[in-house]
CHARMM internal coordinates of N, CA and C (Angstrom, degrees):
IC EDIT
DIST 1 N 1 CA 1.4570
DIST 1 CA 1 C 1.5257
ANGL 1 N 1 CA 1 C 111.02
DIST 1 C 2 N 1.3127
ANGL 1 CA 1 C 2 N 118.19
DIHE 1 N 1 CA 1 C 2 N -38.37
DIST 2 N 2 CA 1.4561
ANGL 1 C 2 N 2 CA 121.04
DIHE 1 CA 1 C 2 N 2 CA -178.92
DIST 2 CA 2 C 1.5149
ANGL 2 N 2 CA 2 C 112.75
DIHE 1 C 2 N 2 CA 2 C -66.68
DIST 2 C 3 N 1.3462
ANGL 2 CA 2 C 3 N 116.42
DIHE 2 N 2 CA 2 C 3 N -35.54
DIST 3 N 3 CA 1.4638
ANGL 2 C 3 N 3 CA 119.71
DIHE 2 CA 2 C 3 N 3 CA -179.41
DIST 3 CA 3 C 1.5306
ANGL 3 N 3 CA 3 C 110.81
DIHE 2 C 3 N 3 CA 3 C -67.50
DIST 3 C 4 N 1.3187
ANGL 3 CA 3 C 4 N 116.67
DIHE 3 N 3 CA 3 C 4 N -33.94
DIST 4 N 4 CA 1.4619
ANGL 3 C 4 N 4 CA 119.97
DIHE 3 CA 3 C 4 N 4 CA 177.78
DIST 4 CA 4 C 1.5179
ANGL 4 N 4 CA 4 C 111.72
DIHE 3 C 4 N 4 CA 4 C -65.58
DIST 4 C 5 N 1.3138
ANGL 4 CA 4 C 5 N 115.88
DIHE 4 N 4 CA 4 C 5 N -40.55
DIST 5 N 5 CA 1.4661
ANGL 4 C 5 N 5 CA 119.35
DIHE 4 CA 4 C 5 N 5 CA 177.58
DIST 5 CA 5 C 1.5292
ANGL 5 N 5 CA 5 C 110.98
DIHE 4 C 5 N 5 CA 5 C -68.09
DIST 5 C 6 N 1.3213
ANGL 5 CA 5 C 6 N 115.65
DIHE 5 N 5 CA 5 C 6 N -38.17
DIST 6 N 6 CA 1.4670
ANGL 5 C 6 N 6 CA 119.36
DIHE 5 CA 5 C 6 N 6 CA 177.87
DIST 6 CA 6 C 1.5238
ANGL 6 N 6 CA 6 C 110.28
DIHE 5 C 6 N 6 CA 6 C -64.41
DIST 6 C 7 N 1.3246
ANGL 6 CA 6 C 7 N 117.03
DIHE 6 N 6 CA 6 C 7 N -40.10
DIST 7 N 7 CA 1.4598
ANGL 6 C 7 N 7 CA 120.41
DIHE 6 CA 6 C 7 N 7 CA 178.49
DIST 7 CA 7 C 1.5248
ANGL 7 N 7 CA 7 C 110.72
DIHE 6 C 7 N 7 CA 7 C -64.84
DIST 7 C 8 N 1.3199
ANGL 7 CA 7 C 8 N 117.11
DIHE 7 N 7 CA 7 C 8 N -39.01
DIST 8 N 8 CA 1.4646
ANGL 7 C 8 N 8 CA 120.38
DIHE 7 CA 7 C 8 N 8 CA 177.11
DIST 8 CA 8 C 1.5293
ANGL 8 N 8 CA 8 C 110.74
DIHE 7 C 8 N 8 CA 8 C -64.02
DIST 8 C 9 N 1.3175
ANGL 8 CA 8 C 9 N 116.16
DIHE 8 N 8 CA 8 C 9 N -39.14
DIST 9 N 9 CA 1.4614
ANGL 8 C 9 N 9 CA 119.96
DIHE 8 CA 8 C 9 N 9 CA 178.68
DIST 9 CA 9 C 1.5309
ANGL 9 N 9 CA 9 C 110.95
DIHE 8 C 9 N 9 CA 9 C -67.02
DIST 9 C 10 N 1.3268
ANGL 9 CA 9 C 10 N 116.59
DIHE 9 N 9 CA 9 C 10 N -40.08
DIST 10 N 10 CA 1.4593
ANGL 9 C 10 N 10 CA 120.29
DIHE 9 CA 9 C 10 N 10 CA 177.33
DIST 10 CA 10 C 1.5235
ANGL 10 N 10 CA 10 C 110.04
DIHE 9 C 10 N 10 CA 10 C -63.60
DIST 10 C 11 N 1.3116
ANGL 10 CA 10 C 11 N 117.48
DIHE 10 N 10 CA 10 C 11 N -39.37
DIST 11 N 11 CA 1.4631
ANGL 10 C 11 N 11 CA 121.04
DIHE 10 CA 10 C 11 N 11 CA 178.16
DIST 11 CA 11 C 1.5262
ANGL 11 N 11 CA 11 C 111.12
DIHE 10 C 11 N 11 CA 11 C -63.04
DIST 11 C 12 N 1.3245
ANGL 11 CA 11 C 12 N 117.18
DIHE 11 N 11 CA 11 C 12 N -42.86
DIST 12 N 12 CA 1.4690
ANGL 11 C 12 N 12 CA 120.29
DIHE 11 CA 11 C 12 N 12 CA 177.06
DIST 12 CA 12 C 1.5275
ANGL 12 N 12 CA 12 C 111.11
DIHE 11 C 12 N 12 CA 12 C -63.76
DIST 12 C 13 N 1.3303
ANGL 12 CA 12 C 13 N 116.28
DIHE 12 N 12 CA 12 C 13 N -41.02
DIST 13 N 13 CA 1.4597
ANGL 12 C 13 N 13 CA 120.20
DIHE 12 CA 12 C 13 N 13 CA 177.20
DIST 13 CA 13 C 1.5167
ANGL 13 N 13 CA 13 C 110.49
DIHE 12 C 13 N 13 CA 13 C -62.24
DIST 13 C 14 N 1.3423
ANGL 13 CA 13 C 14 N 117.14
DIHE 13 N 13 CA 13 C 14 N -42.41
DIST 14 N 14 CA 1.4567
ANGL 13 C 14 N 14 CA 121.61
DIHE 13 CA 13 C 14 N 14 CA -179.83
DIST 14 CA 14 C 1.5269
ANGL 14 N 14 CA 14 C 110.88
DIHE 13 C 14 N 14 CA 14 C -62.10
DIST 14 C 15 N 1.3301
ANGL 14 CA 14 C 15 N 116.48
DIHE 14 N 14 CA 14 C 15 N -43.34
DIST 15 N 15 CA 1.4671
ANGL 14 C 15 N 15 CA 120.27
DIHE 14 CA 14 C 15 N 15 CA 178.87
DIST 15 CA 15 C 1.5263
ANGL 15 N 15 CA 15 C 111.55
DIHE 14 C 15 N 15 CA 15 C -64.88
DIST 15 C 16 N 1.3227
ANGL 15 CA 15 C 16 N 116.75
DIHE 15 N 15 CA 15 C 16 N -41.10
DIST 16 N 16 CA 1.4633
ANGL 15 C 16 N 16 CA 120.04
DIHE 15 CA 15 C 16 N 16 CA 178.38
DIST 16 CA 16 C 1.5266
ANGL 16 N 16 CA 16 C 110.72
DIHE 15 C 16 N 16 CA 16 C -64.53
DIST 16 C 17 N 1.3245
ANGL 16 CA 16 C 17 N 116.24
DIHE 16 N 16 CA 16 C 17 N -39.84
DIST 17 N 17 CA 1.4634
ANGL 16 C 17 N 17 CA 119.55
DIHE 16 CA 16 C 17 N 17 CA 179.19
DIST 17 CA 17 C 1.5248
ANGL 17 N 17 CA 17 C 111.27
DIHE 16 C 17 N 17 CA 17 C -67.65
DIST 17 C 18 N 1.3185
ANGL 17 CA 17 C 18 N 117.20
DIHE 17 N 17 CA 17 C 18 N -40.12
DIST 18 N 18 CA 1.4613
ANGL 17 C 18 N 18 CA 120.24
DIHE 17 CA 17 C 18 N 18 CA 178.67
DIST 18 CA 18 C 1.5307
ANGL 18 N 18 CA 18 C 110.21
DIHE 17 C 18 N 18 CA 18 C -62.78
DIST 18 C 19 N 1.3158
ANGL 18 CA 18 C 19 N 116.97
DIHE 18 N 18 CA 18 C 19 N -41.74
DIST 19 N 19 CA 1.4645
ANGL 18 C 19 N 19 CA 120.12
DIHE 18 CA 18 C 19 N 19 CA 176.49
DIST 19 CA 19 C 1.5142
ANGL 19 N 19 CA 19 C 112.27
DIHE 18 C 19 N 19 CA 19 C -64.19
DIST 19 C 20 N 1.3229
ANGL 19 CA 19 C 20 N 116.31
DIHE 19 N 19 CA 19 C 20 N -39.96
DIST 20 N 20 CA 1.4566
ANGL 19 C 20 N 20 CA 120.31
DIHE 19 CA 19 C 20 N 20 CA 177.42
DIST 20 CA 20 C 1.5196
ANGL 20 N 20 CA 20 C 110.68
DIHE 19 C 20 N 20 CA 20 C -64.25
DIST 20 C 21 N 1.3252
ANGL 20 CA 20 C 21 N 116.20
DIHE 20 N 20 CA 20 C 21 N -40.31
DIST 21 N 21 CA 1.4678
ANGL 20 C 21 N 21 CA 119.57
DIHE 20 CA 20 C 21 N 21 CA 178.67
DIST 21 CA 21 C 1.5229
ANGL 21 N 21 CA 21 C 111.63
DIHE 20 C 21 N 21 CA 21 C -62.08
DIST 21 C 22 N 1.3274
ANGL 21 CA 21 C 22 N 116.71
DIHE 21 N 21 CA 21 C 22 N -39.99
DIST 22 N 22 CA 1.4669
ANGL 21 C 22 N 22 CA 119.94
DIHE 21 CA 21 C 22 N 22 CA 178.38
DIST 22 CA 22 C 1.5299
ANGL 22 N 22 CA 22 C 109.57
DIHE 21 C 22 N 22 CA 22 C -61.29
DIST 22 C 23 N 1.3209
ANGL 22 CA 22 C 23 N 116.24
DIHE 22 N 22 CA 22 C 23 N -45.21
DIST 23 N 23 CA 1.4656
ANGL 22 C 23 N 23 CA 119.38
DIHE 22 CA 22 C 23 N 23 CA 178.79
DIST 23 CA 23 C 1.5214
ANGL 23 N 23 CA 23 C 111.60
DIHE 22 C 23 N 23 CA 23 C -64.80
DIST 23 C 24 N 1.3292
ANGL 23 CA 23 C 24 N 116.86
DIHE 23 N 23 CA 23 C 24 N -39.63
DIST 24 N 24 CA 1.4623
ANGL 23 C 24 N 24 CA 120.31
DIHE 23 CA 23 C 24 N 24 CA 178.43
DIST 24 CA 24 C 1.5240
ANGL 24 N 24 CA 24 C 110.92
DIHE 23 C 24 N 24 CA 24 C -64.32
DIST 24 C 25 N 1.3259
ANGL 24 CA 24 C 25 N 117.29
DIHE 24 N 24 CA 24 C 25 N -42.47
DIST 25 N 25 CA 1.4620
ANGL 24 C 25 N 25 CA 120.42
DIHE 24 CA 24 C 25 N 25 CA 179.34
DIST 25 CA 25 C 1.5292
ANGL 25 N 25 CA 25 C 111.10
DIHE 24 C 25 N 25 CA 25 C -61.65
DIST 25 C 26 N 1.3128
ANGL 25 CA 25 C 26 N 116.57
DIHE 25 N 25 CA 25 C 26 N -33.56
DIST 26 N 26 CA 1.4667
ANGL 25 C 26 N 26 CA 119.14
DIHE 25 CA 25 C 26 N 26 CA 179.26
DIST 26 CA 26 C 1.5240
ANGL 26 N 26 CA 26 C 111.62
DIHE 25 C 26 N 26 CA 26 C -69.02
DIST 26 C 27 N 1.3291
ANGL 26 CA 26 C 27 N 116.86
DIHE 26 N 26 CA 26 C 27 N -33.09
DIST 27 N 27 CA 1.4642
ANGL 26 C 27 N 27 CA 120.60
DIHE 26 CA 26 C 27 N 27 CA -179.03
DIST 27 CA 27 C 1.5232
ANGL 27 N 27 CA 27 C 111.54
DIHE 26 C 27 N 27 CA 27 C -83.09
DIST 27 C 28 N 1.3319
ANGL 27 CA 27 C 28 N 114.94
DIHE 27 N 27 CA 27 C 28 N -58.62
DIST 28 N 28 CA 1.4660
ANGL 27 C 28 N 28 CA 120.95
DIHE 27 CA 27 C 28 N 28 CA -179.92
DIST 28 CA 28 C 1.5173
ANGL 28 N 28 CA 28 C 108.20
DIHE 27 C 28 N 28 CA 28 C -143.20
DIST 28 C 29 N 1.3097
ANGL 28 CA 28 C 29 N 114.35
DIHE 28 N 28 CA 28 C 29 N 125.02
DIST 29 N 29 CA 1.4666
ANGL 28 C 29 N 29 CA 119.46
DIHE 28 CA 28 C 29 N 29 CA -175.91
DIST 29 CA 29 C 1.5196
ANGL 29 N 29 CA 29 C 113.07
DIHE 28 C 29 N 29 CA 29 C -59.30
DIST 29 C 30 N 1.3367
ANGL 29 CA 29 C 30 N 116.98
DIHE 29 N 29 CA 29 C 30 N -41.66
DIST 30 N 30 CA 1.4574
ANGL 29 C 30 N 30 CA 119.86
DIHE 29 CA 29 C 30 N 30 CA -177.47
DIST 30 CA 30 C 1.5215
ANGL 30 N 30 CA 30 C 111.35
DIHE 29 C 30 N 30 CA 30 C -66.52
DIST 30 C 31 N 1.3293
ANGL 30 CA 30 C 31 N 117.81
DIHE 30 N 30 CA 30 C 31 N -29.24
DIST 31 N 31 CA 1.4585
ANGL 30 C 31 N 31 CA 120.35
DIHE 30 CA 30 C 31 N 31 CA 178.37
DIST 31 CA 31 C 1.5270
ANGL 31 N 31 CA 31 C 110.34
DIHE 30 C 31 N 31 CA 31 C -67.04
DIST 31 C 32 N 1.3218
ANGL 31 CA 31 C 32 N 116.37
DIHE 31 N 31 CA 31 C 32 N -37.56
DIST 32 N 32 CA 1.4650
ANGL 31 C 32 N 32 CA 119.75
DIHE 31 CA 31 C 32 N 32 CA 175.84
DIST 32 CA 32 C 1.5105
ANGL 32 N 32 CA 32 C 112.19
DIHE 31 C 32 N 32 CA 32 C -66.60
DIST 32 C 33 N 1.3374
ANGL 32 CA 32 C 33 N 116.18
DIHE 32 N 32 CA 32 C 33 N -41.02
DIST 33 N 33 CA 1.4647
ANGL 32 C 33 N 33 CA 119.42
DIHE 32 CA 32 C 33 N 33 CA 179.28
DIST 33 CA 33 C 1.5181
ANGL 33 N 33 CA 33 C 111.80
DIHE 32 C 33 N 33 CA 33 C -66.81
DIST 33 C 34 N 1.3154
ANGL 33 CA 33 C 34 N 117.80
DIHE 33 N 33 CA 33 C 34 N -29.92
DIST 34 N 34 CA 1.4642
ANGL 33 C 34 N 34 CA 120.26
DIHE 33 CA 33 C 34 N 34 CA 178.09
DIST 34 CA 34 C 1.5326
ANGL 34 N 34 CA 34 C 112.44
DIHE 33 C 34 N 34 CA 34 C -68.19
DIST 34 C 35 N 1.3199
ANGL 34 CA 34 C 35 N 117.17
DIHE 34 N 34 CA 34 C 35 N -19.05
DIST 35 N 35 CA 1.4676
ANGL 34 C 35 N 35 CA 120.92
DIHE 34 CA 34 C 35 N 35 CA 178.09
DIST 35 CA 35 C 1.5249
ANGL 35 N 35 CA 35 C 112.99
DIHE 34 C 35 N 35 CA 35 C -84.56
DIST 35 C 36 N 1.3321
ANGL 35 CA 35 C 36 N 118.66
DIHE 35 N 35 CA 35 C 36 N -14.44
DIST 36 N 36 CA 1.4641
ANGL 35 C 36 N 36 CA 120.49
DIHE 35 CA 35 C 36 N 36 CA -174.88
DIST 36 CA 36 C 1.5234
ANGL 36 N 36 CA 36 C 114.37
DIHE 35 C 36 N 36 CA 36 C -62.93
DIST 36 C 37 N 1.3422
ANGL 36 CA 36 C 37 N 121.07
DIHE 36 N 36 CA 36 C 37 N -38.61
DIST 37 N 37 CA 1.4688
ANGL 36 C 37 N 37 CA 117.92
DIHE 36 CA 36 C 37 N 37 CA 176.92
DIST 37 CA 37 C 1.5275
ANGL 37 N 37 CA 37 C 112.37
DIHE 36 C 37 N 37 CA 37 C -62.70
DIST 37 C 38 N 1.3228
ANGL 37 CA 37 C 38 N 116.76
DIHE 37 N 37 CA 37 C 38 N -37.25
DIST 38 N 38 CA 1.4570
ANGL 37 C 38 N 38 CA 120.82
DIHE 37 CA 37 C 38 N 38 CA 178.42
DIST 38 CA 38 C 1.5258
ANGL 38 N 38 CA 38 C 110.82
DIHE 37 C 38 N 38 CA 38 C -65.08
DIST 38 C 39 N 1.3207
ANGL 38 CA 38 C 39 N 117.02
DIHE 38 N 38 CA 38 C 39 N -41.94
DIST 39 N 39 CA 1.4625
ANGL 38 C 39 N 39 CA 120.67
DIHE 38 CA 38 C 39 N 39 CA 177.28
DIST 39 CA 39 C 1.5282
ANGL 39 N 39 CA 39 C 110.51
DIHE 38 C 39 N 39 CA 39 C -63.86
DIST 39 C 40 N 1.3193
ANGL 39 CA 39 C 40 N 116.58
DIHE 39 N 39 CA 39 C 40 N -40.08
DIST 40 N 40 CA 1.4598
ANGL 39 C 40 N 40 CA 120.11
DIHE 39 CA 39 C 40 N 40 CA 176.70
DIST 40 CA 40 C 1.5113
ANGL 40 N 40 CA 40 C 112.23
DIHE 39 C 40 N 40 CA 40 C -63.31
DIST 40 C 41 N 1.3165
ANGL 40 CA 40 C 41 N 116.86
DIHE 40 N 40 CA 40 C 41 N -40.74
DIST 41 N 41 CA 1.4565
ANGL 40 C 41 N 41 CA 121.21
DIHE 40 CA 40 C 41 N 41 CA 179.68
DIST 41 CA 41 C 1.5359
ANGL 41 N 41 CA 41 C 110.55
DIHE 40 C 41 N 41 CA 41 C -65.63
DIST 41 C 42 N 1.2986
ANGL 41 CA 41 C 42 N 117.98
DIHE 41 N 41 CA 41 C 42 N -42.79
DIST 42 N 42 CA 1.4663
ANGL 41 C 42 N 42 CA 121.06
DIHE 41 CA 41 C 42 N 42 CA 178.88
DIST 42 CA 42 C 1.5279
ANGL 42 N 42 CA 42 C 110.31
DIHE 41 C 42 N 42 CA 42 C -67.50
DIST 42 C 43 N 1.3277
ANGL 42 CA 42 C 43 N 117.43
DIHE 42 N 42 CA 42 C 43 N -35.41
DIST 43 N 43 CA 1.4656
ANGL 42 C 43 N 43 CA 120.71
DIHE 42 CA 42 C 43 N 43 CA 175.37
DIST 43 CA 43 C 1.5230
ANGL 43 N 43 CA 43 C 109.81
DIHE 42 C 43 N 43 CA 43 C -62.70
DIST 43 C 44 N 1.3236
ANGL 43 CA 43 C 44 N 117.16
DIHE 43 N 43 CA 43 C 44 N -45.47
DIST 44 N 44 CA 1.4656
ANGL 43 C 44 N 44 CA 121.37
DIHE 43 CA 43 C 44 N 44 CA 177.64
DIST 44 CA 44 C 1.5282
ANGL 44 N 44 CA 44 C 110.68
DIHE 43 C 44 N 44 CA 44 C -60.77
DIST 44 C 45 N 1.3212
ANGL 44 CA 44 C 45 N 117.50
DIHE 44 N 44 CA 44 C 45 N -43.27
DIST 45 N 45 CA 1.4594
ANGL 44 C 45 N 45 CA 121.14
DIHE 44 CA 44 C 45 N 45 CA 179.17
DIST 45 CA 45 C 1.5254
ANGL 45 N 45 CA 45 C 110.91
DIHE 44 C 45 N 45 CA 45 C -62.41
DIST 45 C 46 N 1.3240
ANGL 45 CA 45 C 46 N 117.57
DIHE 45 N 45 CA 45 C 46 N -38.46
DIST 46 N 46 CA 1.4581
ANGL 45 C 46 N 46 CA 121.02
DIHE 45 CA 45 C 46 N 46 CA 178.06
DIST 46 CA 46 C 1.5156
ANGL 46 N 46 CA 46 C 112.17
DIHE 45 C 46 N 46 CA 46 C -66.46
DIST 46 C 47 N 1.3238
ANGL 46 CA 46 C 47 N 116.68
DIHE 46 N 46 CA 46 C 47 N -43.07
DIST 47 N 47 CA 1.4703
ANGL 46 C 47 N 47 CA 120.32
DIHE 46 CA 46 C 47 N 47 CA 178.21
DIST 47 CA 47 C 1.5189
ANGL 47 N 47 CA 47 C 110.05
DIHE 46 C 47 N 47 CA 47 C -64.61
DIST 47 C 48 N 1.3163
ANGL 47 CA 47 C 48 N 117.00
DIHE 47 N 47 CA 47 C 48 N -42.93
DIST 48 N 48 CA 1.4605
ANGL 47 C 48 N 48 CA 121.13
DIHE 47 CA 47 C 48 N 48 CA 178.41
DIST 48 CA 48 C 1.5266
ANGL 48 N 48 CA 48 C 111.15
DIHE 47 C 48 N 48 CA 48 C -62.83
DIST 48 C 49 N 1.3173
ANGL 48 CA 48 C 49 N 116.96
DIHE 48 N 48 CA 48 C 49 N -43.83
DIST 49 N 49 CA 1.4536
ANGL 48 C 49 N 49 CA 121.13
DIHE 48 CA 48 C 49 N 49 CA 178.69
DIST 49 CA 49 C 1.5294
ANGL 49 N 49 CA 49 C 110.70
DIHE 48 C 49 N 49 CA 49 C -62.20
DIST 49 C 50 N 1.3239
ANGL 49 CA 49 C 50 N 116.88
DIHE 49 N 49 CA 49 C 50 N -43.79
DIST 50 N 50 CA 1.4666
ANGL 49 C 50 N 50 CA 120.78
DIHE 49 CA 49 C 50 N 50 CA 179.99
DIST 50 CA 50 C 1.5241
ANGL 50 N 50 CA 50 C 111.34
DIHE 49 C 50 N 50 CA 50 C -63.75
DIST 50 C 51 N 1.3339
ANGL 50 CA 50 C 51 N 116.18
DIHE 50 N 50 CA 50 C 51 N -43.53
DIST 51 N 51 CA 1.4618
ANGL 50 C 51 N 51 CA 118.42
DIHE 50 CA 50 C 51 N 51 CA -178.25
DIST 51 CA 51 C 1.5333
ANGL 51 N 51 CA 51 C 111.48
DIHE 50 C 51 N 51 CA 51 C -66.85
DIST 51 C 52 N 1.3090
ANGL 51 CA 51 C 52 N 117.86
DIHE 51 N 51 CA 51 C 52 N -38.40
DIST 52 N 52 CA 1.4684
ANGL 51 C 52 N 52 CA 120.40
DIHE 51 CA 51 C 52 N 52 CA 176.61
DIST 52 CA 52 C 1.5288
ANGL 52 N 52 CA 52 C 109.70
DIHE 51 C 52 N 52 CA 52 C -65.77
DIST 52 C 53 N 1.3095
ANGL 52 CA 52 C 53 N 116.87
DIHE 52 N 52 CA 52 C 53 N -40.01
DIST 53 N 53 CA 1.4636
ANGL 52 C 53 N 53 CA 121.40
DIHE 52 CA 52 C 53 N 53 CA -179.53
DIST 53 CA 53 C 1.5292
ANGL 53 N 53 CA 53 C 111.12
DIHE 52 C 53 N 53 CA 53 C -63.51
DIST 53 C 54 N 1.3258
ANGL 53 CA 53 C 54 N 117.38
DIHE 53 N 53 CA 53 C 54 N -42.39
DIST 54 N 54 CA 1.4656
ANGL 53 C 54 N 54 CA 119.83
DIHE 53 CA 53 C 54 N 54 CA -177.84
DIST 54 CA 54 C 1.5230
ANGL 54 N 54 CA 54 C 112.56
DIHE 53 C 54 N 54 CA 54 C -78.16
DIST 54 C 55 N 1.3356
ANGL 54 CA 54 C 55 N 118.47
DIHE 54 N 54 CA 54 C 55 N -28.55
DIST 55 N 55 CA 1.4608
ANGL 54 C 55 N 55 CA 119.82
DIHE 54 CA 54 C 55 N 55 CA -178.64
DIST 55 CA 55 C 1.5292
ANGL 55 N 55 CA 55 C 113.20
DIHE 54 C 55 N 55 CA 55 C -81.25
DIST 55 C 56 N 1.3264
ANGL 55 CA 55 C 56 N 117.69
DIHE 55 N 55 CA 55 C 56 N -20.76
DIST 56 N 56 CA 1.4559
ANGL 55 C 56 N 56 CA 121.20
DIHE 55 CA 55 C 56 N 56 CA 178.97
DIST 56 CA 56 C 1.5285
ANGL 56 N 56 CA 56 C 110.14
DIHE 55 C 56 N 56 CA 56 C -106.57
DIST 56 C 57 N 1.3206
ANGL 56 CA 56 C 57 N 116.88
DIHE 56 N 56 CA 56 C 57 N 113.06
DIST 57 N 57 CA 1.4896
ANGL 56 C 57 N 57 CA 118.88
DIHE 56 CA 56 C 57 N 57 CA -177.65
DIST 57 CA 57 C 1.5134
ANGL 57 N 57 CA 57 C 113.85
DIHE 56 C 57 N 57 CA 57 C -68.89
END
COOR INIT
IC SEED 1 N 1 CA 1 C
IC BUILD
């Protein structure tokens, strides 16, 4: 149950970051590009969380 809530929180964080990146790209392109490693890291954390959740009953 805890992993499901963590995955939901990661999804909300990912959506907030994607929205922030869109706003950053509108202001300064390089500011948006500086957010891409963070988005990649959160994506990796979400995939890792999901795989651990599904592999452990």
